[in-house]
Structure formats: C-alpha cells, structure tokens
N, C-alpha and C positions, 0 to 999 in steps of 0.2 A: 368548692365553689365551681359551678358549672359555667363554662364559657358559652357565649351566644352561638358561635359557629359550630361547636360540638353539639349543642342542643338542637340546632337547626338540622344537622345530619340525622340525629336520632328521631326527630319529628318526622322527617321524610320516610325513614324506615318504618316508623309506626303507621303512617298512612298506607304504605305498601302492604304491610302485614294485615291491615284492616281491609285490604282489597278495595280501596277507594279507586274511583275512575282515574285513569292516567291523566286526563285533562285537569282534573281537580288537583292531583298531586303536583303537576307542573305549575298550575296557577298559584297554589299555596306556597310552593317552593320559591317562586319568583317574588311573591309578596313579602315573605319573611326575609328573603335576601335583601330586598329594598329597605325593609325596616331596620335590619342589622346595619346596613350601610349608613343610614341616618344616625343610628345610635353610636356608631363609631365616631361620627363627627362630634358627638357630645362626649367622646372619650369614655364610653361605657361599653365594656366588653363581657360582663358577666350578667347572668339572668337576674340575680337578686338585686342588682343596682337599678333596675328599670322601674319608673314610677308612672302613674296615670298621666301626669303632666308631660312626660316624655312622649307618650303615645299620642296625646292630644296635639303636641307640637309637630309630630310626624304627619298627622292628618291635616293640620293647618298648612304645612308645607306642600302637601299634595294638592290641596285646594288652590293655593296661591300659584302653583305651577300649571294650572289648567285642568286638573282632574275633575270630572263631574261628581256631584254628590253620590250618584249610584256607584261609580267606580271607587270612591273613597269608602263607601259603605261595604263594598265587597272586600276591600283590603283590610278593613277593620274586622270583618268576619274571619278572615284568615288569621289575623292577629289574636283574636279572642280564642280561636281554636288552638293556636300555638301555646298560649299561656294556660289554657285549661290542661293541656298535655303536660306542661311544666309543673303544674300544681299536683296533678295525679302522680307524677314521677317524684314528687316531694323535693324538687329542685328549688321551689319557692314556697313560702308559707301563705302569702297573700297574693291575690290575683289583681294586678293593677288594671288590666284590660276590662275587668268587670265594672270598673268605675267610669268607663267611657261609653257615651251614648252614640248610636248611629245617627248620621245626618239625615234629615228628612228630605224625601224626594218623591215626586209623583211617578207612579208606574204607568207607562203608556199601555193602553189596551191593545190587543192583537190587531194587526192590520188585515182587514178582510178585502180581498180583491173583488171588484164588481165583475159581472159576466163580460162587460165590454173590455175590461182590463185584461182578464186572463185570455180572452179570445185574441186580443191584440198581441199578447205575449206569444201565443201559439203562432200567429201569422209572422211575427218577427223572426222566429226560429224555424220556420217551416223548411227551409233549405238545409238546415243543419240537422241531419237525421238523428244523430246521437243525442244532441241536446234536446231536440223535440221529444224524443222518447223519455228522457229524464224529466222534462216538464210535465209530460202527460202522466207518468207514474206518480210523481209527487202530488199532482193535482187530483188524480183519480183514486189514489190509494191512501194518501195522507201520511206516509211514513216520514221519518226523520231523514235528513241529509246523510247522517252517519250510517243509518240502516241501508240507504240506497248505495252508498259507496262500498258497503260490505257485501252486496249481493254477488252470488256466484252464478255461473251459467247453468247450474242444475237446481237453482232455487225457485224456479217458476214452473207452473203447470197451466197450460192453455186449456180453456173450457172445451168440452166435447161431449156429445150424447147427453145434452141437457145438464151436464155437470159444469159448475162455475169454475173458472180459472182462479188460481191463487198464487201468492208469493210466500215463500218461507223466509221469515226474518230471523237471522241467526242471533244467538245470545251474544251480548256485548257487555263485558264487565258486570255491572250490577243490574243489567236488563235481561229478563228471561226471553227465550225464544217464543215466537208466536207465528201464526199463519193469518194472512189478510187476503180478502177477496180481490181478484184482478178482473176488472170489467172489460168489455169489448173494446172501448176506446184505448185503454192502456195496452191491451193485447195487440191491437193493430199497430200501434206505435212501436211496441217492442219487437214484433215480427219484422217490421220495416228496418229497424236498426240491426237485427241479427243478420239480415241479408248483406249488410255492408260492414259488419264488425270485422276488424282485422284478424287474420288467422294467427292464433297464438296459443301456446300451451298454458298460459296464465288463466286461471279459473275465474278471475274477476269478470263480472258481467260487462261493466263499462270500462273500456280501456282506451289508451291513447293510440295514435296512429302507429306507434312503434310497439304496441302490444303490452304496455305497462298499465297497471291499475290507475284509473282516473281518481285522483285524490279529492278530498272534500274541498280544499281550497281552489282546485281547478274548476270544480262544479260550481262553486259559489261565484267565482269570477266570471264564468261564462253566463250564468243566469243574470248577474248584474249587468253584463254587457247587453243582453237582449231586453232587459227591462228598459234600459236607456234607449235602445233602438225603437222600442215600442212606445216611448214617450210616457212611461209609467214612473211617476216620482214617488219617493219615500217608501218603496217596497223592497223587501229582502226575500231571499230564497225560502225562509221559514214561513213566509206569508202564504205560500202555496198550501202548506199543511194547515195553517190557521183557516184558510178559505175552505178547505175540505171539511174540517170539523164544523165550522159555522153553517155551511151549506146544508149538510145532512141534518143537523139539529133543527134548522129552520124548515126543513122539508118534512119533519115529523119523525125522524129516526130516533130509536131508543137511546137515551143518554148513556145507559150502561153499555150498550153495544158499541157506540162510538168511542167511549172511553177505553174499551177492551181492544178494539182494532187499532186505535191510536197509540196504545201502549202506555197510557197515563198510569202512573202509580197510584194516584188518588182520584176519586170521582170529583172532588172539588176542583181539580185542574180543568176538567171538562166543563163543569158547571159555570165557570167564569165567562164562558162564551155566551151563556144565556142572556146576559145583560146587553149583548150587542145585537141581538136578533129578536124577531117576533116568532114565538113558537106557535104552531098551529094547534087547534083544538081537535079532539077526536082520537082515534086509535093510533098507536105508534106503528111506524112502518118497520118491517123486518128486511125489506129488500132495498139496497142502496141505489140511488140514481146516478146517472153519469152527469158530469159537469160539462 
C-alpha cells in the first residue's frame, strides 16, 4: 500500500523527469500537498483509500474558504494529473478524480490597453529610465515578462544600414529560442537605459542598483505601481503583450507572423484576439508598426 506522502514525492520526481516547467512543478507540488493535508484530517494516509467524495469535499472546502472557481479548477487539474500518475504506476486500480467535474467559470478576455492608456503609462514612468525601457520593450516587442527578465546584455542588435534591430529570446524550459524584431522606439528606450545601467559583471540586461538581476516579481510590482500612478484600473503587466498582439492584428499583420513572434505554441491562442478587434480588409502587412 502506497502512502500519500511517498506518492507525492514520486509524482514530483516524475514531473521533473518529464521536464515540466519549474513553475508547473512548484504549483502541482503545493496543490497536492494541500490535498494531502485535507485527507490527513479525514485520517486517510494511503492512495487506495481516497474516493471521489473525498476530492469533492476538498474542493468544497476550498470554495467555502474563498477560492475562486478558476483557482479550484486549477487545483482539480493538479489532482487529476496526480491520480492519473498513480493509476499508471498501478498504485490504484480506479481513478476517483476521473469522477469529479471541474467547476464552471467565465474566462475573461485579454485586457487591451487603449492608446490613451499606454501613453499615460509611458508618461507616468518617463523619469524612471529602467522601467520606461521595460514598458517600451514589452509594448513594442510583445514578449513575455519571463523572456524580458531573462534577457542578457548581448541579446540585442540595434538596426543599422537599413537592417532592422532584433532581440534574441533565449530558450526557457519547454519554450524554444526565437528572434523578434526591435523597432526604433524600443531601441531608443533601450539605448537610454544602457547609458545609466549600473556597471556590473552580471550579464542580465535589466539589473537593480546593486547590479543584481531584476526579477519578474520586481518588474511586475514596478509596472503595477506605474499603472496606479497613471490612473489605469484593472490592468496587469501581461496586458502590454495582449495590446501588442491585438494592435498588430487590427493593423492587418499576418496572424501566422504575430503568432510566431509572440511565441504562441498554437495558432488558436493568437486567433482568440480576433474576437476583440476589427480586422481590416485587403493584403496582410509584413512590416510591423510602432505603438
């Protein structure tokens, strides 16, 4: 009989061996740890003892303690993955999680900033040269915050002699490397930042005053602060990327091109933006505009 805590450890090792993203492994680990804690309250310590009703009770407790339907659904997804693993390993014969349905919830569409909003954000951060450069790159290039935090000082090429500048996006876990265009507005903001960037041996492009890499949470906190300063409500850092995608599709850029630059794994991810915009008629544009 396999104990829950032993199965939990094996499950984490399984995810690592499958080269799942570190954030996914961390989230699944915490979710299953929370589930096991609840099951221990029911005095159940072995995997074969768990029933569908136990899992439903766990989800009900999450709901009663303030978790949103979306969060509950995510934790159920972790639970289902865990029990599929247990069945494959033949620790259980029947999968109780397979009898539990996800709660229904509405998925909010991506938040698209208006030109007035992203100009106000620029103005709010104008005197913070580092964050101004970050805003401009996210808005003009459309990369993920994780990609930006992972940029090195040798990952960009400024345009010259009619050649367009570009950024090299390093591979991260299950995402392959790619090269994305760097327009003049992003170049100007980046050059301005490089003039004041602290001298350090650290290769990270964006660093703190002491020369340490600027972390994702630092970047997110700073952008949130400038959103507030600019009077922009309900916006997050990823909305700069959403705005980039929507703007170029609305301007007539190729769906395939935008999907490739954005690093979307599936074209359907890019297509969901089409419901939020009006697409122009005529030939597709191959050159991207500046926002």
